[in-house]
N, C-alpha and C positions, 0 to 999 in steps of 0.2 A: 205239156203245156204250161206256159209260163202265164202268170198273171199281170196284168199291164198296169193296175191300181186297186185301191180298195176303198171302202166305205165303213167308218167306225160302225160298231153294233148300234149305235143310237141314231144314226143318220136315215133321215125320210126322203133325202133329195137323190133324184135320178140323174146319172152321169152316164152318159152313153159311150164314154171311154173308158168306163170302170168295168172291171172283170166281174164283180159283183152284180151290179146292175145288169149284165148281160145275162149272168145264171139266172137271175130271178125272172128276167124277160122270156128265156128259154123255156122254163117251167111253166111260164102263163101259156106260152105257146103250143107246147107239147100237150098241155092239160086240154084246151080249147078245140086245138085241131083233131086229136087222136084219142083224147081221153085216156092217155096213158096205157095204150092198149099195145103199142110197140116197144118191145122189150129193148132194142137196141138204143132207142133214145134214152131209155132210163139208165141203162149201162153209160151211155155218153155224160149222161148228169153227173153219174157216181164219178167219172172222172174230172168234170168240171170242178166238183165241190171239194176234190181232193185236198187243196190249197184251202186252210182253214181261214187266211187272211179273206178269202173270197165269199166268206158266210157272214150275213147280218140278219136282222129281224125280218127283214122282207123274204128272204129266201127260208127261214124256217116257218112263217106264216103260211107262204105258197105251199111248201111241201106238207104241213099239216093239214089244210086247206083241201089239197089233192086227195090226202089220204082218207080224208072224212067223206068227200063228195064225189070223188072221181075214180080212185082205185077199183077196179072192176075184176080182179082176179088175184090168185094166191100170190103169183110172182111179182106183180107190180106193188102188191101190199107188203110183201117181204123187202123189196129193194127201198121202196119210200121209207120204212121203218129204220131200214139199215142207213140210209143218207141222213134222217135226222138223227139217230144215235151217234154217228160220226160228227154232226155239227154241234150237238151239246158240249163236248170236250170238257166236261165236268166244270162247266162255268157257271157260276151262279146266276149271272145276268141272263144267260141263254136258256138255261134249264127253268128259271121262274117264268121269264116271257112264254116259252113252249107250253108250260103247264096252265098259264092263266087262258091261252089260246085253244086248249082242249086236247093237250098230247095224249094224256092218261086215256080219256074217252075214246080217242082214235084208236088206239092200242086195244083196248078192250072190246072195240067194235072189230078190229081185226080178228081177235079171237073168236067173238061170235060168229063171225062169218066164214072165216077159213081155219079155224081150230082144228077141224077134223079134216082137212084135205091133205092127200099125199103129197108131199115134196117131189119134184123132180130132181132136186139137188140133194144129195145125202150127205150134205156138211153141216153140222148143227149151226156153224156161225153165221153161215149165210140161208139158214132155214129161217122160216117165219118165226118159230119159238126161240131160235138163237138169237135172231137181231131183236125181238121184243125183250129177252132176257138182259141183252146188252143196255136196251134204252131203260128199264126198269132199274137195273144196276148203277147206271149213270145217276139218275133220278135219286135213289137211295144214298148213295155216296155223298150228293151235295145237299141232302134235304134237311140237314142239321144248319146250314148256313141261311143268314137272314132273310133275303130274298125270297129263296126257295121254300122255306118253311112257311113264311106268310102266303104264298100262292097256292101251297097245297092246302092249308087251312080256308082258303078264300074257295076254293073248289071241292072241298070235302064234300058236301050233301051231294054234288052232281056226281062224283066219283063213286060215293057208296051208294048210289041209286043204281048207276051202270053195273057196278059191282054185283048188286043185290039180283039185278035181273039176269045177267049172265048165269049165277049160281043157281037159281031156281030152273034155268034152262038146262043146267048141267045136270040137275037132279032128274029132270023129267028124261034126259036123254040116257042115264044110266038106268032108270029104271025101265026104259023100253029095251036097252041093250041087254038087260037081264032076263027079259023074256025070248030075244031072239039070239041071243049069244053072239052078237054083231057089235063087239067092244073090242076096240084097240086099246089095249091097256097102257102101251107106249105114249100115245097121243093124248090119253086121259091124263097120265101123270105129269106130262108135260104141260097141259093146261092147267092142271091144279096147282103145280110149282108157280106158273106166272101169277094165278090169282093170290096165291100166297104171298108173292111178292108185293103185289099191290096192296093187301091187308097190312103188310110189315111197313110200309112207306106210309100209311095212313095212322098205324101205332104210333110211330116215332115223330108225328106231325101234331101237334096240339098244345094247348096251355091248360094245366092241371095244380090244384091247391097242393103245395108240398107237405100239408098237414093231413087234410080230409080228402084229397084226391077228388075234389069235384072238379068237373070240367067247368073252363070259363071262357067266356067271351072276350074279345080284344078290350073291351070297355071294363071289364070286370077284374082284369089283373092287377093286382097290387104287389110291387116288388118290396124287398127288405130295403130299407134306408141307409142300411149299411154297406152290405156287398152289393146291392144291386142285382142279385142274382137268384136268389129264392123268390117265389112266387106263391100268394095267398089269396084266398077269397074274402078274407075279413081280418081285422085286427085281433080278433078272438084266437083264430089259428095261428097267426103269426107268433102270438103271445105264446101258445102252447108249444109251437116249435122252438121257440127261443130257450123257453126253459127246459126243454127235452135235448139239448144239444147244440141247436145253432150259435148259441152264445158262447161257446168254446171256440168257434173256427170263423165266427162273421169278420170279413175284413181283415184275416190273419193270413199271413203267407204259409204255404205248405212247407212243412219240414218233415224228416224221417221220423223224428220222435212223436209226431202227430199221427201215426199212420193208424191205431185203432180209433181216434178221435175225428178223423178228418172227415167232414161233411160239406158236400155241395161246393167243393173247391179244385180247382184244377191242377193236374200234374203233366204239363207238357213233354211228350217225349222227343222232342226235336230240339233243334238249335236255340237255347232260350237266351244266347247272347243276341242272336239276330231277332227275336220277337221284343228285348227290350230295346233295341234299336229302331224296329220298325214298326210304326203306329198301325200301318194297316194289317200287318200280321198279327199284332196284340189285340186290334178291333174285332178280328176275323174268330180269336180265340174264345174272345169273351162271349161274342154272340152264340157261338157253338155250346159253350159251356152253359149259358142261361136256357138255351132251348133243351139241352139233356136234362137239366134240373127240372123243367116243367114237367118232364114225363118219368122221372126217376121212380115215383112211388105207383104211378099206374103200371108200369112195365113189373115192378115188383110183384103188385097184388095180382096183376093178369096171369103171371105165372108161379103163383105160390104153390100150386099142386105139384107141379114139375119140380121146383125146388125142394119141397118137402119129400117126394119119392126118391128125389138123386141123393138126399141127406141121409134117406133110412138105407137106401141101397148101398152106401158107403159106410153105412154104420158110424155115423159121425154126429156129434151134436151139434146144433146150429151155431153156437157161438164158435165152433172151431170151423166153421164154413167160409169159404169167399165164392159168393155168387157173381159171376163174370157174365155181363151183357155185352156181347160183341156186335156193336150197330154198323161196323164196318161191313158186314156182311148182309145179304138180301137174299131170303129172310134172315132177321136178325138170329143169332146164335146164342144159346145159354149153355154155360157148363157151371158144375159145382165141384169145387176142390178143396182139400185142406189147406189150412192157412200156410202152413209149413212147407207145402210144394208150391205155393203160390209167391210166398215172400222168401225167395230164396237169397237175398241179400242179407247179410247178418243184422245191419244196423235196421233195415226195414223189419225184419223179423223181431228182433229185440224190442222195437218200438211197438208192433204188436201185441207182445206178450206183456207189455208193461201197461197198455192202455186200454187193453181189450175189455168187454164186459160180457158175463154170462149172460145179460138180458138182451144182447143185441145182435144181429147178424150183419156180415159186411158185405156190401155190394159194389162191384166194380163196373163202371160203363166205360167201354172204349169206342172211338170213333176215328174218321179219318179227317184229316184237316187239309182241304183242297184250296193251298196258297202256293202259286207257282214258284214265289222265291223259296218255300218251306220244303219243296220236294216231296210234298203229299206226305206231311208227318202225321202222326196219330196223338189223340188225346186221351187220357186216363183219367176219370174221376171216380171217387169214392164215398160212398154214405153208409152211414149205420140207420137200420130199421130194428125197432123192438119184436122180440119174437111174436108179441101180442097181437102183430099186423097177421102173421101167418097162422096163429093158433085160432084167430076169429074168422079166418077164410076158411079154414079146414073144417069148423064147424059148421 
């Protein structure tokens, strides 16, 4: 089937000659007449939205509304979630719009209603848990982009409430299962992974002071006037961060010689010439860097115990460690390695040796950059934190 026309993602006009309008009208008709109980209609819809050019906000809205109010069984929930996952396509505009309309709450509702239902299809990618994993991965991948990051923050209270209710219900079910021995460990593990993915999405979406780690509202965020990347709650915190290392790298380009001093700056592992020549690409990189900077200290402190235990198990001093936070995975992955194993390029290894301090621990933050022209490049950021942060956390 070929599309005979398209409407842009921002269009609100109905065009009867447009395939996008037809798809949206088909969703509404199926929902109203049959309540999405007819599996063949959902499969037909899956064919209709295969052409991503035939997807706009109206279709995303209709699908989420159907998932929240109409989906009546396991299979319809799985197909609707799969269709939405396909429609998102790692687009900042689509993902942010879907989140504001209730996408994450819809997915948590599916876990609540059908998380313990046996699937008739034994293929993970088209089972409910499989498609929800795809949806959460798509959200996580794009969550550091500006629109999606703001959308998650705007819905954070609602998502946390739905997540808390689901977790309380899961605890009750586990307690009952312990008495009756009627507990499917595989289903329990799958649901727990999905909830961990949602928690990870919330953890990497927020604004925090880069010095004291205080959570900031939109009105409270104060940026460094030099680099416009570091965020603070007050001038006092900005001054402390400035005196403790930020002045060395504020508004300065990254060089291999500054490996050990690198703080809150970006090291793109993509086509740098393209970034220099493409305003949109450069703007995307900057907004992702700012959003990572806002959560660097929080991630570091929240995982202090893991970092300490890993360093002890490797028998490494903290100043010899590189802590890698890989935000390209959902849930986020953390690893601790010796700096000689991480900086395998001679210039970077030598730069680290010359400039590193026995009072600091080096953290590296990795994420994906979803820009079509950049072919999904990656972004690496590095920052130093004093050992005292870990020592105070440990005590």
